DRENDO-1510 file (C-alpha; in Angstrom, 1 decimal, always signed):
<recs>
REC; n; res; u; v; w
REC; 1; MET; +0.0; +0.0; +0.0 .
REC; 2; ASN; +1.4; +3.4; -1.0 .
REC; 3; LYS; +1.6; +5.9; +1.8 .
REC; 4; ASN; +1.0; +8.8; -0.6 .
REC; 5; THR; -2.4; +7.5; -1.6 .
REC; 6; ASP; -3.4; +6.3; +1.8 .
REC; 7; LEU; -6.7; +7.9; +3.1 .
REC; 8; ASN; -6.1; +7.4; +6.8 .
REC; 9; LYS; -4.6; +10.6; +8.3 .
REC; 10; ILE; -2.7; +8.9; +11.2 .
REC; 11; ILE; -1.0; +6.5; +8.8 .
REC; 12; SER; -0.1; +9.3; +6.4 .
REC; 13; PHE; +1.4; +11.3; +9.3 .
REC; 14; LEU; +3.8; +8.5; +10.4 .
REC; 15; PRO; +7.5; +8.9; +9.9 .
REC; 16; GLU; +8.6; +7.1; +6.7 .
REC; 17; LEU; +10.7; +4.4; +8.6 .
REC; 18; VAL; +7.8; +3.6; +10.9 .
REC; 19; TYR; +5.4; +3.3; +7.9 .
REC; 20; GLU; +7.8; +0.9; +6.2 .
REC; 21; GLU; +7.9; -1.2; +9.4 .
REC; 22; TRP; +4.1; -1.3; +9.7 .
REC; 23; ALA; +3.3; -1.8; +6.0 .
REC; 24; PRO; +3.9; -5.6; +5.8 .
REC; 25; HIS; +1.5; -6.0; +8.7 .
REC; 26; PHE; -1.4; -4.0; +7.2 .
REC; 27; GLU; -4.5; -6.0; +6.5 .
REC; 28; ARG; -7.1; -4.2; +4.4 .
REC; 29; ILE; -10.6; -5.3; +5.4 .
REC; 30; ASP; -14.2; -4.4; +4.6 .
REC; 31; LEU; -16.5; -3.5; +7.4 .
REC; 32; GLU; -20.3; -3.8; +7.3 .
REC; 33; THR; -22.8; -1.4; +8.9 .
REC; 34; GLY; -23.7; -2.6; +12.4 .
REC; 35; GLN; -20.6; -4.8; +12.7 .
REC; 36; VAL; -19.2; -4.8; +16.2 .
REC; 37; LEU; -15.4; -4.4; +16.4 .
REC; 38; TYR; -14.9; -4.1; +20.1 .
REC; 39; GLU; -17.1; -5.2; +23.0 .
REC; 40; PRO; -16.9; -4.1; +26.7 .
REC; 41; GLY; -14.6; -6.3; +28.8 .
REC; 42; ARG; -13.2; -8.3; +25.9 .
REC; 43; ALA; -9.4; -8.4; +25.4 .
REC; 44; LEU; -8.2; -7.1; +22.1 .
REC; 45; ARG; -5.3; -7.7; +19.7 .
REC; 46; HIS; -5.8; -5.3; +16.8 .
REC; 47; LEU; -6.2; -1.6; +16.0 .
REC; 48; TYR; -8.3; -0.4; +13.2 .
REC; 49; PHE; -7.5; +2.6; +10.9 .
REC; 50; PRO; -10.7; +3.5; +8.9 .
REC; 51; LEU; -10.3; +4.4; +5.3 .
REC; 52; THR; -13.9; +4.8; +4.0 .
REC; 53; ALA; -15.7; +3.2; +6.9 .
REC; 54; ILE; -16.9; +5.3; +9.9 .
REC; 55; VAL; -17.1; +3.8; +13.4 .
REC; 56; SER; -19.0; +4.9; +16.4 .
REC; 57; TRP; -18.0; +4.4; +20.0 .
REC; 58; VAL; -21.2; +3.5; +21.8 .
REC; 59; HIS; -21.9; +3.3; +25.5 .
REC; 60; VAL; -24.6; +0.8; +26.4 .
REC; 61; LEU; -26.4; +1.0; +29.7 .
REC; 62; GLU; -27.7; -2.0; +31.7 .
REC; 63; ASN; -31.2; -1.4; +30.6 .
REC; 64; GLY; -30.2; -1.6; +26.9 .
REC; 65; SER; -30.2; +2.1; +26.2 .
REC; 66; SER; -27.3; +3.4; +24.2 .
REC; 67; SER; -25.7; +6.6; +23.1 .
REC; 68; ASP; -22.7; +7.6; +21.0 .
REC; 69; VAL; -19.4; +8.6; +22.7 .
REC; 70; ALA; -17.5; +9.6; +19.6 .
REC; 71; MET; -17.4; +9.1; +15.8 .
REC; 72; ILE; -14.1; +8.1; +14.1 .
REC; 73; GLY; -13.3; +7.9; +10.4 .
REC; 74; ARG; -10.3; +8.4; +8.2 .
REC; 75; GLU; -8.9; +11.0; +10.6 .
REC; 76; GLY; -8.2; +8.5; +13.3 .
REC; 77; VAL; -7.8; +5.1; +14.9 .
REC; 78; ILE; -10.2; +2.7; +16.7 .
REC; 79; GLY; -8.6; +1.5; +20.0 .
REC; 80; ILE; -6.4; +4.4; +21.0 .
REC; 81; TYR; -6.9; +3.5; +24.7 .
REC; 82; LEU; -4.9; +0.3; +24.1 .
REC; 83; LEU; -1.8; +2.4; +23.6 .
REC; 84; MET; -2.5; +4.1; +27.0 .
REC; 85; GLY; -2.2; +0.9; +29.0 .
REC; 86; ALA; -5.8; -0.4; +28.9 .
REC; 87; SER; -6.3; -4.0; +27.8 .
REC; 88; LYS; -10.1; -4.0; +27.6 .
REC; 89; PRO; -12.7; -1.4; +26.4 .
REC; 90; HIS; -15.6; -0.1; +28.4 .
REC; 91; ASN; -17.6; +0.8; +25.3 .
REC; 92; SER; -18.6; -0.9; +22.1 .
REC; 93; ALA; -17.1; +0.1; +18.7 .
REC; 94; VAL; -19.8; -0.3; +16.1 .
REC; 95; VAL; -19.6; +0.4; +12.4 .
REC; 96; LEU; -21.8; +3.4; +11.6 .
REC; 97; LYS; -21.0; +3.4; +7.8 .
REC; 98; ALA; -19.8; +0.5; +5.8 .
REC; 99; GLY; -16.5; +0.8; +4.1 .
REC; 100; SER; -12.8; -0.3; +4.3 .
REC; 101; ALA; -10.2; -0.1; +7.0 .
REC; 102; ILE; -6.7; -1.2; +7.8 .
REC; 103; ARG; -6.3; -3.6; +10.6 .
REC; 104; ILE; -2.9; -4.2; +12.3 .
REC; 105; ASN; -1.7; -6.2; +15.3 .
REC; 106; LEU; -1.5; -4.1; +18.5 .
REC; 107; SER; +2.0; -5.4; +19.3 .
REC; 108; VAL; +3.4; -3.8; +16.0 .
REC; 109; VAL; +2.0; -0.4; +16.9 .
REC; 110; LEU; +3.0; -0.6; +20.6 .
REC; 111; ASN; +6.6; -1.4; +19.7 .
REC; 112; SER; +6.8; +1.9; +17.7 .
REC; 113; PHE; +4.7; +3.9; +20.2 .
REC; 114; ASN; +7.0; +2.9; +23.1 .
REC; 115; GLN; +10.2; +3.7; +21.2 .
REC; 116; GLY; +9.6; +7.1; +19.6 .
REC; 117; ASN; +8.3; +10.5; +20.4 .
REC; 118; ALA; +7.4; +11.2; +16.8 .
REC; 119; VAL; +4.9; +8.3; +16.8 .
REC; 120; GLN; +3.6; +9.2; +20.2 .
REC; 121; LYS; +2.9; +12.8; +19.1 .
REC; 122; VAL; +0.8; +11.7; +16.2 .
REC; 123; PHE; -1.4; +9.5; +18.5 .
REC; 124; LEU; -1.6; +12.0; +21.3 .
REC; 125; ARG; -2.7; +14.8; +19.1 .
REC; 126; PHE; -5.5; +12.6; +17.8 .
REC; 127; THR; -6.4; +11.7; +21.4 .
REC; 128; GLN; -6.7; +15.4; +22.2 .
REC; 129; ASN; -9.0; +15.8; +19.2 .
REC; 130; LEU; -11.0; +12.8; +20.3 .
REC; 131; MET; -11.4; +14.2; +23.8 .
REC; 132; THR; -12.7; +17.5; +22.4 .
REC; 133; GLN; -15.3; +15.6; +20.4 .
REC; 134; MET; -16.4; +13.5; +23.4 .
REC; 135; SER; -16.6; +16.5; +25.8 .
REC; 136; GLN; -18.5; +18.7; +23.3 .
REC; 137; GLY; -20.8; +15.8; +22.4 .
REC; 138; ALA; -21.8; +15.4; +26.1 .
REC; 139; VAL; -22.6; +19.1; +26.3 .
REC; 140; CYS; -24.6; +18.9; +23.0 .
REC; 141; HIS; -26.7; +16.0; +24.2 .
REC; 142; ARG; -27.5; +17.9; +27.4 .
REC; 143; HIS; -28.2; +21.4; +26.1 .
REC; 144; HIS; -29.1; +21.4; +22.4 .
REC; 145; THR; -32.3; +20.4; +20.5 .
REC; 146; LEU; -32.5; +17.0; +18.7 .
REC; 147; GLU; -32.6; +18.8; +15.3 .
REC; 148; GLN; -29.3; +20.6; +16.2 .
REC; 149; GLN; -27.8; +17.2; +17.2 .
REC; 150; LEU; -29.0; +15.6; +14.1 .
REC; 151; CYS; -27.4; +18.3; +11.9 .
REC; 152; ARG; -24.2; +18.0; +13.9 .
REC; 153; MET; -24.1; +14.3; +13.3 .
REC; 154; LEU; -24.8; +14.5; +9.6 .
REC; 155; LEU; -22.1; +17.1; +9.2 .
REC; 156; MET; -19.6; +15.0; +11.0 .
REC; 157; VAL; -20.4; +12.1; +8.7 .
REC; 158; LEU; -19.9; +14.3; +5.6 .
REC; 159; ASP; -16.5; +15.3; +6.9 .
REC; 160; ARG; -15.5; +11.7; +7.0 .
REC; 161; GLN; -16.6; +10.6; +3.5 .
REC; 162; ASP; -16.7; +11.8; -0.1 .
REC; 163; GLY; -20.0; +12.9; -1.5 .
REC; 164; ASN; -23.3; +14.0; +0.0 .
REC; 165; ASP; -25.2; +10.7; +0.0 .
REC; 166; ILE; -25.2; +9.2; +3.5 .
REC; 167; THR; -26.4; +5.6; +3.9 .
REC; 168; MET; -28.1; +5.6; +7.3 .
REC; 169; THR; -31.6; +4.7; +8.5 .
REC; 170; HIS; -33.6; +6.7; +11.0 .
REC; 171; GLU; -33.2; +3.8; +13.4 .
REC; 172; LEU; -29.4; +3.9; +13.2 .
REC; 173; MET; -29.4; +7.7; +13.7 .
REC; 174; ALA; -31.6; +7.3; +16.7 .
REC; 175; LYS; -29.3; +4.7; +18.2 .
REC; 176; PHE; -26.3; +6.9; +17.6 .
REC; 177; LEU; -27.9; +9.9; +19.3 .
REC; 178; GLY; -29.5; +7.8; +22.1 .
REC; 179; VAL; -33.1; +9.0; +21.3 .
REC; 180; ARG; -36.4; +7.6; +20.1 .
REC; 181; ARG; -36.8; +6.9; +16.3 .
REC; 182; GLU; -39.9; +9.0; +16.2 .
REC; 183; GLY; -37.8; +12.0; +17.3 .
REC; 184; ILE; -35.4; +11.5; +14.4 .
REC; 185; THR; -38.3; +11.2; +12.0 .
REC; 186; GLN; -39.8; +14.5; +13.1 .
REC; 187; ALA; -36.4; +16.3; +13.1 .
REC; 188; ALA; -35.6; +14.9; +9.6 .
REC; 189; ARG; -39.0; +15.9; +8.3 .
REC; 190; ARG; -38.3; +19.6; +9.2 .
REC; 191; LEU; -35.0; +19.5; +7.3 .
REC; 192; MET; -36.7; +17.9; +4.3 .
REC; 193; GLU; -39.4; +20.5; +4.3 .
REC; 194; GLU; -36.7; +23.2; +3.9 .
REC; 195; ASN; -35.0; +21.1; +1.2 .
REC; 196; THR; -31.9; +20.8; +3.3 .
REC; 197; ILE; -31.9; +17.0; +3.0 .
REC; 198; SER; -34.0; +14.3; +1.3 .
REC; 199; TYR; -34.4; +10.8; +2.7 .
REC; 200; THR; -35.4; +7.6; +0.8 .
REC; 201; ARG; -35.0; +4.0; +2.0 .
REC; 202; GLY; -32.1; +4.5; +4.3 .
REC; 203; HIS; -30.3; +7.1; +2.2 .
REC; 204; VAL; -29.9; +10.7; +3.3 .
REC; 205; VAL; -28.9; +13.2; +0.6 .
REC; 206; VAL; -27.6; +16.6; +1.8 .
REC; 207; HIS; -28.7; +19.2; -0.7 .
REC; 208; ASP; -27.7; +22.3; +1.2 .
REC; 209; ARG; -24.7; +22.0; +3.5 .
REC; 210; LYS; -24.7; +25.6; +4.5 .
REC; 211; SER; -28.3; +25.3; +5.7 .
REC; 212; LEU; -27.2; +22.2; +7.7 .
REC; 213; GLU; -24.4; +24.2; +9.3 .
REC; 214; LYS; -26.7; +27.1; +10.2 .
REC; 215; ARG; -29.2; +24.7; +11.8 .
REC; 216; SER; -26.5; +23.0; +13.8 .
REC; 217; CYS; -25.1; +24.3; +17.1 .
REC; 218; GLU; -21.7; +25.7; +18.0 .
REC; 219; CYS; -20.6; +22.2; +19.0 .
REC; 220; TYR; -20.0; +21.3; +15.4 .
REC; 221; ASP; -17.8; +24.3; +14.8 .
REC; 222; ILE; -15.7; +23.6; +17.9 .
REC; 223; ILE; -15.3; +19.9; +17.0 .
REC; 224; LYS; -14.5; +20.7; +13.3 .
REC; 225; ASN; -12.0; +23.5; +14.1 .
REC; 226; ASP; -10.2; +21.2; +16.6 .
REC; 227; GLN; -10.0; +18.5; +14.0 .
REC; 228; ASP; -8.6; +20.9; +11.4 .
REC; 229; ASN; -6.0; +22.1; +13.8 .
REC; 230; TYR; -5.0; +18.4; +14.6 .
REC; 231; ILE; -4.4; +17.8; +10.9 .
REC; 232; LYS; -2.5; +21.1; +10.4 .
REC; 233; LEU; -0.2; +20.3; +13.4 .
REC; 234; ASN; +0.8; +17.0; +11.8 .
REC; 235; HIS; +1.6; +18.4; +8.4 .
</recs>
């Protein structure tokens, strides 16, 4: 796999020698929507670097209710906590959007991470970006309307894919945001009435991104600006 054409940001930020060490261990895989990569309490051996797939960290309560913790696409890695000393996750990692990813054995990454500051900086900068998303998302769930949260979520998906066609059902959106499906249907209907989006059989098409940005809350701007800074710092 050619580093220059690689779509995952972390891999593209790696020092050339580290990339050459990792490349023989890369396994390109296809992920399906709803596929569970990590489960709470289960020991793990691999990290996942999304290419076209998008993965959601989901926290599931004892009563079965769930809510997203973070969304990760081609800008990051699934399983960052494994580099921080943890051996088992507390949340589930569920594929939000089908696509491809690179899987690599944890031991390969740990070897480089423990040896060099350059590799550590790449991962730690992503971790800081992830923490911003998680903290701002918690504020958003508490203080902003469902329509604003839906707009934020759709914009975050657009930032992690090419094109304006999002494959996602109302049920999946509701699960991601931790709300009732009926609430998503009502919020989406308002966006459709304004011709901001259209929705047909599990496909959302964004017709007016600027309108979506105006209808979202300040949380999206904070998350997006932090992500842009993370990318600039690594170039």
